[in-house]
C-alpha positions as CSV (number, residue, x, y, z in Angstrom):
1,X,135.1,128.7,139.1
2,X,132.1,131.0,137.7
3,X,133.1,130.6,134.3
4,X,132.9,127.0,134.5
5,X,129.4,127.1,136.1
6,X,128.9,129.7,133.0
7,X,130.2,127.1,130.5
8,X,128.3,124.0,132.3
9,X,124.9,126.3,132.6
10,X,125.1,127.1,128.9
11,X,126.0,123.5,127.7
12,X,122.8,122.1,129.6
13,X,120.4,125.0,128.2
14,X,121.6,124.3,124.8
15,X,121.2,120.2,125.2
16,X,118.3,121.2,126.6
17,X,117.0,123.3,123.3
18,X,118.4,120.8,121.2
19,X,116.3,117.6,122.5
20,X,113.1,119.8,122.7
21,X,113.6,120.9,118.8
22,X,114.2,117.2,118.1
23,X,111.1,116.6,119.8
24,X,108.8,118.6,118.0
25,X,110.6,118.6,114.3
26,X,112.0,115.8,114.2
27,X,110.6,112.0,113.6
28,X,111.8,109.8,116.5
29,X,107.9,109.4,117.8
30,X,106.2,109.7,114.0
31,X,104.7,106.4,113.1
32,X,106.1,107.9,109.6
33,X,109.7,107.4,111.0
34,X,112.1,105.0,108.8
35,X,113.7,103.6,111.9
36,X,116.8,101.7,110.7
37,X,115.2,100.8,107.2
38,X,116.4,102.4,103.9
39,X,119.0,105.4,105.7
40,X,121.4,104.4,102.6
41,X,118.8,105.0,99.8
42,X,117.1,108.3,101.2
43,X,118.5,111.7,100.8
44,X,121.5,111.5,98.2
45,X,122.6,114.1,95.7
46,X,126.1,112.3,94.0
47,X,127.7,114.1,91.0
48,X,128.6,111.6,88.3
49,X,130.7,111.1,85.1
50,X,129.9,108.1,82.9
51,X,130.9,106.8,79.6
52,X,129.0,104.5,77.4
53,X,130.0,103.7,74.0
54,X,132.4,107.0,73.5
55,X,129.7,109.3,74.8
56,X,130.7,111.2,78.6
57,X,127.4,111.9,80.8
58,X,127.7,114.5,83.5
59,X,124.9,114.1,85.5
60,X,123.5,114.5,89.3
61,X,122.4,110.8,91.1
62,X,119.5,111.7,93.3
63,X,117.3,109.9,95.9
64,X,114.9,112.0,97.7
65,X,113.6,112.4,101.2
66,X,111.2,108.9,100.4
67,X,114.1,106.7,99.1
68,X,113.1,107.3,95.2
69,X,115.1,108.0,92.6
70,X,114.6,111.7,91.5
71,X,113.3,114.9,92.6
72,X,110.9,115.5,95.8
73,X,107.3,114.5,95.5
74,X,104.1,114.8,97.5
75,X,103.0,111.3,98.0
76,X,98.9,111.4,97.8
77,X,100.4,112.5,93.7
78,X,101.7,108.8,93.1
79,X,99.5,106.7,91.3
80,X,102.3,104.8,89.7
81,X,105.7,103.3,90.8
82,X,108.6,101.0,89.1
83,X,110.1,98.4,91.2
84,X,113.1,97.0,90.2
85,X,116.9,96.3,91.0
86,X,119.7,97.5,89.6
87,X,118.4,97.3,86.2
88,X,115.8,99.8,87.1
89,X,117.7,102.2,89.3
90,X,120.3,102.5,86.3
91,X,122.8,104.1,88.7
92,X,125.4,105.2,86.2
93,X,122.8,106.7,84.0
94,X,121.4,110.4,84.0
95,X,117.9,109.7,85.5
96,X,115.9,110.9,81.9
97,X,118.2,108.4,79.9
98,X,116.6,105.4,82.5
99,X,114.1,103.3,81.6
100,X,111.9,104.7,83.7
101,X,112.7,109.0,82.5
102,X,112.5,108.0,79.1
103,X,109.0,106.7,79.7
104,X,107.6,109.9,81.6
105,X,109.1,111.7,78.6
106,X,107.2,110.1,76.0
107,X,104.2,110.5,78.4
108,X,105.2,114.2,79.0
109,X,105.4,114.6,75.2
110,X,101.8,113.7,74.3
111,X,100.4,116.0,77.2
112,X,99.5,113.1,79.7
113,X,100.0,113.9,83.3
114,X,101.2,110.1,83.5
115,X,104.3,109.9,85.8
116,X,106.0,106.8,87.3
117,X,107.9,107.0,90.5
118,X,111.2,105.2,90.3
119,X,111.2,103.2,93.5
120,X,114.1,100.6,92.3
121,X,117.4,100.2,94.5
122,X,120.4,98.0,93.3
123,X,120.0,94.4,94.2
124,X,116.2,93.5,95.0
125,X,114.7,90.3,94.0
126,X,111.1,89.6,94.6
127,X,111.8,89.6,98.3
128,X,112.8,93.2,97.9
129,X,109.8,94.2,96.4
130,X,107.7,92.6,99.4
131,X,110.0,94.0,101.8
132,X,109.1,97.3,100.1
133,X,105.7,97.0,101.3
134,X,106.1,96.0,104.7
135,X,109.5,98.3,106.0
136,X,108.9,100.8,103.5
137,X,106.3,102.3,101.8
138,X,104.2,101.6,105.2
139,X,106.7,104.6,106.5
140,X,105.3,106.8,103.6
141,X,101.7,109.1,105.0
142,X,99.2,109.3,102.1
143,X,100.9,106.7,99.9
144,X,98.5,104.8,98.3
145,X,99.5,104.1,94.5
146,X,97.1,102.5,92.1
147,X,99.6,100.9,89.9
148,X,103.0,98.9,90.3
149,X,105.3,97.8,87.8
150,X,107.8,95.1,88.3
151,X,110.5,94.9,86.3
152,X,112.1,91.1,87.1
153,X,113.8,88.1,86.5
154,X,117.5,88.6,86.7
155,X,117.5,89.0,90.4
156,X,115.6,86.2,91.2
157,X,117.7,83.6,89.4
158,X,120.3,82.4,92.4
159,X,120.0,82.6,96.3
160,X,120.2,86.4,97.1
161,X,122.2,88.2,99.7
162,X,119.7,89.0,102.5
163,X,121.2,92.6,102.6
164,X,119.9,93.3,99.1
165,X,116.4,92.7,99.7
166,X,116.0,94.0,103.6
167,X,117.5,97.5,103.7
168,X,119.0,97.2,107.4
169,X,123.2,97.1,108.5
170,X,124.4,94.0,109.5
171,X,126.6,95.4,112.3
172,X,124.2,97.1,115.5
173,X,126.5,100.1,116.0
174,X,125.8,100.5,112.1
175,X,121.9,100.6,112.6
176,X,121.9,102.8,115.7
177,X,124.1,105.0,113.8
178,X,121.3,104.6,110.7
179,X,118.4,105.2,113.1
180,X,120.1,108.3,114.6
181,X,120.3,109.6,111.2
182,X,116.6,108.7,109.6
183,X,115.0,110.4,112.8
184,X,117.0,113.3,113.8
185,X,115.8,117.1,112.3
186,X,119.2,118.5,112.9
187,X,120.5,116.0,110.9
188,X,118.0,116.1,107.9
189,X,118.8,119.8,107.5
190,X,122.5,119.3,107.5
191,X,122.2,116.8,104.4
192,X,120.1,118.8,103.0
193,X,122.4,121.6,103.0
194,X,125.0,119.2,102.2
195,X,123.3,117.8,98.9
196,X,122.5,121.3,97.6
197,X,126.1,123.3,98.1
198,X,128.4,120.6,98.7
199,X,127.1,117.3,96.6
200,X,129.5,114.2,96.8
201,X,131.6,113.9,93.3
202,X,131.9,110.1,92.7
203,X,134.4,108.4,90.5
204,X,134.3,108.8,86.3
205,X,132.9,105.4,85.3
206,X,134.1,104.1,81.7
207,X,132.1,100.9,80.7
208,X,133.9,99.1,78.0
209,X,131.8,96.0,77.1
210,X,134.2,94.4,74.5
211,X,134.7,91.5,76.8
212,X,131.1,90.8,76.5
213,X,132.2,89.8,72.7
214,X,133.5,86.5,72.9
215,X,131.7,83.5,71.9
216,X,128.7,86.1,71.8
217,X,125.5,84.6,70.4
218,X,122.4,86.4,70.7
219,X,119.4,83.2,71.7
220,X,115.3,84.6,71.2
221,X,112.6,83.4,73.4
222,X,112.0,80.5,70.1
223,X,115.5,79.2,70.4
224,X,115.3,78.7,74.0
225,X,112.1,77.2,74.2
226,X,114.2,74.3,72.6
227,X,117.6,74.8,74.0
228,X,116.2,74.6,77.9
229,X,113.0,72.1,77.1
230,X,115.0,69.3,79.8
231,X,114.9,70.4,83.3
232,X,117.0,68.6,86.0
233,X,116.8,68.7,89.8
234,X,118.3,72.2,90.4
235,X,115.5,73.5,88.1
236,X,112.8,72.3,89.4
237,X,113.7,73.4,93.0
238,X,114.2,77.3,91.2
239,X,111.0,77.0,89.9
240,X,109.5,76.2,93.0
241,X,111.3,78.6,95.1
242,X,110.1,81.6,92.7
243,X,106.6,80.3,92.9
244,X,106.5,80.6,96.4
245,X,108.1,84.0,96.2
246,X,104.8,85.0,93.8
247,X,102.7,83.7,96.0
248,X,103.8,86.2,98.9
249,X,103.8,89.1,96.6
250,X,100.0,88.2,95.7
251,X,98.9,88.5,99.0
252,X,100.4,91.7,99.2
253,X,98.9,93.4,95.4
254,X,95.6,91.5,97.5
255,X,95.9,93.3,100.7
256,X,97.1,96.6,99.0
257,X,94.7,96.3,96.4
258,X,96.7,98.1,93.6
259,X,96.6,96.9,90.0
260,X,100.4,94.9,89.0
261,X,102.3,95.1,85.8
262,X,104.8,92.2,85.4
263,X,108.0,93.3,82.5
264,X,110.3,90.3,82.2
265,X,113.7,90.9,81.3
266,X,116.6,89.9,79.2
267,X,120.6,89.7,79.0
268,X,123.0,90.8,76.8
269,X,122.9,87.3,75.2
270,X,119.3,87.2,75.7
271,X,117.8,84.0,77.2
272,X,121.2,81.7,77.1
273,X,120.9,82.1,80.8
274,X,118.7,79.1,81.5
275,X,117.9,80.2,85.2
276,X,116.6,83.6,83.5
277,X,114.7,81.6,80.6
278,X,112.3,79.7,83.8
279,X,112.0,82.0,86.3
280,X,110.5,84.3,83.3
281,X,108.0,81.8,82.4
282,X,107.4,81.4,85.4
283,X,106.2,85.1,86.2
284,X,104.2,84.9,82.1
285,X,102.4,81.9,83.9
286,X,101.7,83.5,87.6
287,X,100.2,86.7,85.5
288,X,98.2,84.7,83.3
289,X,96.3,82.8,85.9
290,X,95.9,85.9,87.8
291,X,95.1,88.1,85.0
292,X,97.7,90.7,85.9
293,X,98.8,92.8,82.7
294,X,102.0,91.4,81.6
295,X,104.6,92.4,79.1
296,X,107.0,89.8,78.0
297,X,109.8,91.9,77.0
298,X,112.2,88.4,77.0
299,X,109.7,87.6,73.9
300,X,108.9,90.8,71.8
301,X,112.9,92.5,72.3
302,X,116.0,91.6,70.6
303,X,119.3,93.4,71.5
304,X,122.9,93.9,70.5
305,X,125.7,94.5,72.1
306,X,126.1,97.7,72.3
307,X,123.0,97.7,74.3
308,X,124.6,96.3,77.5
309,X,127.9,97.7,79.3
310,X,127.8,94.2,81.2
311,X,125.8,91.4,81.3
312,X,122.4,92.5,82.7
313,X,122.9,96.3,82.6
314,X,121.7,98.5,79.5
315,X,123.6,101.1,78.3
316,X,121.2,104.8,77.5
317,X,121.0,103.0,74.0
318,X,119.4,99.9,75.3
319,X,117.2,101.4,77.5
320,X,115.9,103.4,75.0
321,X,115.4,100.1,73.3
322,X,113.2,99.0,76.1
323,X,111.4,102.0,76.6
324,X,110.2,101.9,73.2
325,X,109.2,98.8,73.2
326,X,107.1,99.2,76.9
327,X,105.9,102.4,75.9
328,X,102.4,102.0,73.5
329,X,101.7,98.6,75.6
330,X,101.3,100.4,79.1
331,X,99.9,103.7,77.2
332,X,97.4,101.4,76.0
333,X,96.6,99.5,79.6
334,X,96.4,102.6,81.2
335,X,94.2,104.3,78.6
336,X,91.9,101.0,78.8
């Protein structure tokens, strides 16, 4: 009986100490706690192997404490962020061969202190960018970027999965788990140790794009203007809905007072996709009307099959082409 009492006593003492530790060092009562948002995008370290165009890449896919791709940083140091979906995140690329990584290398080669921080997460559309400013960036203390690059178009072509834009688990039990994992000091430290010494080993990915060759033809902007000149009711509705998203984004821009940069997108076959062509034109009109800086990538870049591993995602070679075109325009804008 005495032994049992000692065990019970020690258990409650241990539990009390854990509670005190969590209250003092955890994020339960802090304004910047992430709640149930973004847990699956934070503190990730996955060992990955990818094969593009016959070349193998071995690397670690990492997302830091704040949910950005790459290493840890001080939020007060962040001046430029890059908002994209999977085409900006580039999960299967080594970080230095993503569009953002390649741009940063170009700035670094010029001894520039410019650094772009990658906030892209898979699946996001414009609604996702809006939600980021409502539910993600507001949780980061001293975070006030001066420039935000919006790389968009592809994910706004269709009705979107709500989860992809609103990073909350659908099931209540998963939301409870996420809340605990986001706020617990002990779980946070456990993940730090786990990521450092026992990183998750993901599958090897071999990307074969041979299926893209069937009936392949690259449609440039000039050709697309004639090809997609006639609009139907569905097209008009798509344009109207997207215009509404952009107006909501403008409210965020005006409220946060950062300088937006808009970059349009293209697919493996250029602008054969009518919806993408229409979305890109809405982005351009919106940027011009509001005097926002714009890089119309769909008008100034032509790609080939080796630049994509599926219809919308670029290989490292394709990412290099995009970064090469973006960089001088971005540099010129930032220098001004």
